[in-house]
VMD Tcl script that builds the backbone (N, CA, C; Angstrom):
set m [mol new atoms 201]
animate dup $m
set s [atomselect $m all]
$s set {name element resname resid chain x y z} {
  {N N MET 1 A -20.480 15.333 -21.027}
  {CA C MET 1 A -18.780 15.584 -21.293}
  {C C MET 1 A -18.342 16.493 -20.372}
  {N N ILE 2 A -17.218 16.357 -20.320}
  {CA C ILE 2 A -16.719 17.096 -18.750}
  {C C ILE 2 A -16.074 18.123 -19.381}
  {N N ALA 3 A -16.433 19.648 -19.289}
  {CA C ALA 3 A -15.927 20.547 -19.370}
  {C C ALA 3 A -14.704 20.574 -18.862}
  {N N ILE 4 A -13.624 20.558 -19.072}
  {CA C ILE 4 A -12.339 21.079 -18.597}
  {C C ILE 4 A -11.624 22.353 -19.270}
  {N N HIS 5 A -10.852 22.829 -18.195}
  {CA C HIS 5 A -10.115 24.062 -18.797}
  {C C HIS 5 A -8.630 23.962 -18.843}
  {N N PRO 6 A -7.698 23.490 -19.730}
  {CA C PRO 6 A -6.720 22.833 -19.360}
  {C C PRO 6 A -5.536 24.793 -19.536}
  {N N GLN 7 A -4.520 24.529 -18.857}
  {CA C GLN 7 A -3.789 25.376 -19.222}
  {C C GLN 7 A -2.528 24.961 -19.814}
  {N N TYR 8 A -1.882 25.322 -20.447}
  {CA C TYR 8 A -0.529 24.961 -21.129}
  {C C TYR 8 A 0.679 26.043 -20.466}
  {N N ILE 9 A 2.014 25.138 -20.006}
  {CA C ILE 9 A 2.979 25.889 -19.477}
  {C C ILE 9 A 4.098 25.107 -20.047}
  {N N THR 10 A 5.462 25.372 -20.166}
  {CA C THR 10 A 6.427 25.069 -20.311}
  {C C THR 10 A 7.537 25.008 -19.261}
  {N N ASP 11 A 7.994 24.016 -18.815}
  {CA C ASP 11 A 8.975 24.118 -17.618}
  {C C ASP 11 A 10.571 24.784 -18.202}
  {N N THR 12 A 11.385 24.795 -16.913}
  {CA C THR 12 A 12.857 25.768 -17.748}
  {C C THR 12 A 13.038 24.665 -18.515}
  {N N ALA 13 A 13.063 22.805 -18.683}
  {CA C ALA 13 A 13.773 22.610 -19.497}
  {C C ALA 13 A 13.420 22.125 -20.953}
  {N N GLY 14 A 12.355 22.676 -21.427}
  {CA C GLY 14 A 11.231 22.826 -22.307}
  {C C GLY 14 A 10.637 21.823 -22.432}
  {N N LYS 15 A 10.334 21.056 -21.675}
  {CA C LYS 15 A 8.874 20.257 -21.058}
  {C C LYS 15 A 7.326 20.755 -21.032}
  {N N LYS 16 A 6.344 20.289 -21.705}
  {CA C LYS 16 A 5.587 20.450 -21.936}
  {C C LYS 16 A 4.521 20.318 -20.909}
  {N N LEU 17 A 3.827 21.437 -20.047}
  {CA C LEU 17 A 3.055 20.369 -18.948}
  {C C LEU 17 A 1.185 20.930 -18.999}
  {N N VAL 18 A 0.928 20.174 -18.465}
  {CA C VAL 18 A -0.444 20.745 -18.582}
  {C C VAL 18 A -1.108 21.525 -17.075}
  {N N VAL 19 A -1.737 22.066 -17.062}
  {CA C VAL 19 A -2.344 21.995 -15.479}
  {C C VAL 19 A -3.942 22.853 -15.696}
  {N N LEU 20 A -4.235 21.887 -14.827}
  {CA C LEU 20 A -6.068 21.624 -14.739}
  {C C LEU 20 A -6.366 22.630 -13.098}
  {N N PRO 21 A -7.349 23.168 -13.112}
  {CA C PRO 21 A -7.850 23.492 -11.848}
  {C C PRO 21 A -8.359 21.921 -10.870}
  {N N LEU 22 A -8.003 21.939 -9.689}
  {CA C LEU 22 A -8.421 20.842 -8.833}
  {C C LEU 22 A -9.784 20.289 -8.875}
  {N N ASN 23 A -10.475 20.924 -8.968}
  {CA C ASN 23 A -12.291 20.548 -8.852}
  {C C ASN 23 A -11.919 19.388 -10.133}
  {N N GLU 24 A -11.390 20.262 -11.892}
  {CA C GLU 24 A -11.927 19.524 -12.686}
  {C C GLU 24 A -10.587 18.340 -12.612}
  {N N PHE 25 A -9.706 18.546 -12.182}
  {CA C PHE 25 A -8.961 17.097 -12.287}
  {C C PHE 25 A -9.426 16.123 -11.022}
  {N N ASP 26 A -10.128 16.481 -10.304}
  {CA C ASP 26 A -10.854 15.336 -9.209}
  {C C ASP 26 A -12.203 14.574 -9.711}
  {N N ILE 27 A -12.377 15.831 -10.773}
  {CA C ILE 27 A -13.577 15.001 -11.938}
  {C C ILE 27 A -12.904 14.126 -12.466}
  {N N LEU 28 A -11.912 14.434 -13.265}
  {CA C LEU 28 A -11.372 13.270 -14.132}
  {C C LEU 28 A -11.465 12.017 -13.756}
  {N N MET 29 A -10.406 12.565 -12.045}
  {CA C MET 29 A -9.961 11.112 -11.939}
  {C C MET 29 A -10.961 10.274 -10.688}
  {N N ASN 30 A -11.678 10.608 -10.613}
  {CA C ASN 30 A -12.986 10.080 -10.460}
  {C C ASN 30 A -13.587 9.447 -11.753}
  {N N GLU 31 A -13.748 10.069 -13.124}
  {CA C GLU 31 A -14.567 9.021 -14.163}
  {C C GLU 31 A -13.514 8.136 -14.359}
  {N N LEU 32 A -12.109 8.121 -14.408}
  {CA C LEU 32 A -11.264 7.178 -14.509}
  {C C LEU 32 A -11.057 6.075 -13.621}
  {N N GLU 33 A -11.509 6.095 -12.166}
  {CA C GLU 33 A -11.587 5.377 -11.637}
  {C C GLU 33 A -13.138 4.505 -11.821}
  {N N GLU 34 A -13.901 5.113 -12.441}
  {CA C GLU 34 A -15.412 4.177 -12.512}
  {C C GLU 34 A -15.005 3.590 -13.602}
  {N N LEU 35 A -14.029 4.341 -14.722}
  {CA C LEU 35 A -13.834 3.422 -15.955}
  {C C LEU 35 A -13.073 2.171 -15.522}
  {N N GLU 36 A -11.883 2.202 -14.634}
  {CA C GLU 36 A -11.313 1.026 -14.200}
  {C C GLU 36 A -12.243 0.100 -13.762}
  {N N ASP 37 A -13.569 0.318 -12.622}
  {CA C ASP 37 A -14.192 -0.547 -11.989}
  {C C ASP 37 A -15.589 -1.299 -13.051}
  {N N ILE 38 A -15.644 -0.325 -14.289}
  {CA C ILE 38 A -16.218 -1.266 -15.490}
  {C C ILE 38 A -15.713 -2.241 -15.888}
  {N N GLN 39 A -14.236 -1.975 -16.318}
  {CA C GLN 39 A -13.577 -2.743 -17.100}
  {C C GLN 39 A -13.392 -3.735 -16.126}
  {N N LEU 40 A -12.772 -3.873 -15.303}
  {CA C LEU 40 A -12.554 -4.966 -13.999}
  {C C LEU 40 A -14.312 -5.455 -13.675}
  {N N TYR 41 A -14.764 -4.572 -14.255}
  {CA C TYR 41 A -16.381 -5.617 -13.600}
  {C C TYR 41 A -16.639 -6.803 -15.071}
  {N N ASP 42 A -16.614 -6.132 -16.190}
  {CA C ASP 42 A -16.620 -6.687 -17.924}
  {C C ASP 42 A -15.325 -7.713 -17.939}
  {N N GLN 43 A -14.628 -8.126 -16.968}
  {CA C GLN 43 A -13.377 -8.962 -17.100}
  {C C GLN 43 A -13.691 -9.714 -15.673}
  {N N ALA 44 A -14.649 -10.100 -14.811}
  {CA C ALA 44 A -14.953 -10.339 -13.949}
  {C C ALA 44 A -16.279 -11.563 -14.738}
  {N N LYS 45 A -16.758 -10.851 -15.326}
  {CA C LYS 45 A -18.088 -11.092 -16.077}
  {C C LYS 45 A -17.525 -12.234 -16.967}
  {N N LYS 46 A -16.542 -11.932 -17.646}
  {CA C LYS 46 A -15.983 -12.534 -19.193}
  {C C LYS 46 A -15.289 -14.118 -18.151}
  {N N GLU 47 A -14.667 -14.015 -17.498}
  {CA C GLU 47 A -14.068 -15.225 -16.815}
  {C C GLU 47 A -15.124 -15.941 -15.967}
  {N N ASP 48 A -15.788 -15.524 -15.292}
  {CA C ASP 48 A -17.067 -16.303 -14.756}
  {C C ASP 48 A -17.281 -17.641 -15.171}
  {N N ASP 49 A -17.359 -18.302 -14.645}
  {CA C ASP 49 A -17.918 -19.839 -14.833}
  {C C ASP 49 A -19.013 -20.346 -14.451}
  {N N GLY 50 A -19.480 -19.922 -13.568}
  {CA C GLY 50 A -21.226 -19.541 -13.097}
  {C C GLY 50 A -21.184 -20.620 -11.858}
  {N N LYS 51 A -19.578 -21.169 -11.363}
  {CA C LYS 51 A -19.680 -22.022 -10.352}
  {C C LYS 51 A -20.287 -20.936 -8.447}
  {N N ARG 52 A -20.450 -21.547 -7.722}
  {CA C ARG 52 A -20.876 -20.519 -6.714}
  {C C ARG 52 A -20.473 -21.467 -5.741}
  {N N ILE 53 A -20.156 -21.105 -4.144}
  {CA C ILE 53 A -20.023 -21.532 -2.937}
  {C C ILE 53 A -20.564 -20.471 -2.222}
  {N N LEU 54 A -21.197 -21.447 -1.098}
  {CA C LEU 54 A -21.435 -20.370 0.429}
  {C C LEU 54 A -20.748 -19.651 0.766}
  {N N PHE 55 A -20.692 -18.739 1.293}
  {CA C PHE 55 A -20.123 -17.797 1.865}
  {C C PHE 55 A -19.211 -18.616 3.217}
  {N N SER 56 A -20.121 -19.413 3.827}
  {CA C SER 56 A -19.624 -20.430 5.189}
  {C C SER 56 A -18.823 -20.904 4.340}
  {N N ASP 57 A -18.493 -21.822 3.393}
  {CA C ASP 57 A -18.083 -22.994 2.732}
  {C C ASP 57 A -16.247 -22.100 2.222}
  {N N TYR 58 A -17.059 -21.034 1.793}
  {CA C TYR 58 A -15.358 -19.968 2.194}
  {C C TYR 58 A -14.605 -20.095 2.683}
  {N N LEU 59 A -15.206 -19.501 3.816}
  {CA C LEU 59 A -14.464 -18.990 5.305}
  {C C LEU 59 A -14.292 -20.726 5.903}
  {N N LYS 60 A -14.392 -21.610 5.398}
  {CA C LYS 60 A -14.482 -22.695 6.724}
  {C C LYS 60 A -12.677 -23.320 5.600}
  {N N ALA 61 A -12.801 -23.319 4.265}
  {CA C ALA 61 A -12.114 -23.079 3.173}
  {C C ALA 61 A -10.711 -22.328 3.404}
  {N N ARG 62 A -10.508 -21.077 3.700}
  {CA C ARG 62 A -10.003 -20.167 3.920}
  {C C ARG 62 A -9.075 -20.545 5.151}
  {N N LYS 63 A -9.762 -20.699 6.404}
  {CA C LYS 63 A -9.711 -21.277 7.382}
  {C C LYS 63 A -8.509 -22.203 7.656}
  {N N ALA 64 A -9.166 -23.128 6.796}
  {CA C ALA 64 A -7.881 -24.621 6.635}
  {C C ALA 64 A -6.900 -24.243 6.036}
  {N N LYS 65 A -6.855 -23.438 5.116}
  {CA C LYS 65 A -5.772 -22.790 4.211}
  {C C LYS 65 A -4.721 -22.082 5.042}
  {N N ASN 66 A -4.991 -21.378 5.853}
  {CA C ASN 66 A -4.414 -20.641 6.817}
  {C C ASN 66 A -4.084 -21.145 8.468}
  {N N ALA 67 A -4.533 -22.384 8.958}
  {CA C ALA 67 A -4.424 -22.777 9.826}
  {C C ALA 67 A -2.760 -24.086 9.712}
}
mol reanalyze $m
mol bondsrecalc $m
mol representation Tube
mol addrep $m
């Protein structure tokens, strides 16, 4: 579990804000990026049809498409 130490402040318009130390913010952002990567991996696995092509064939097709 990530230990965070938020501070709560209110701006001049009455809007409540949360302030975190920079290192804790960086940790949270890294955790969110990792979670996003996991979600993208899970989605890719779900959509995988098992079909594979050689990288050289992919490059040939891409070159032909862009020509």
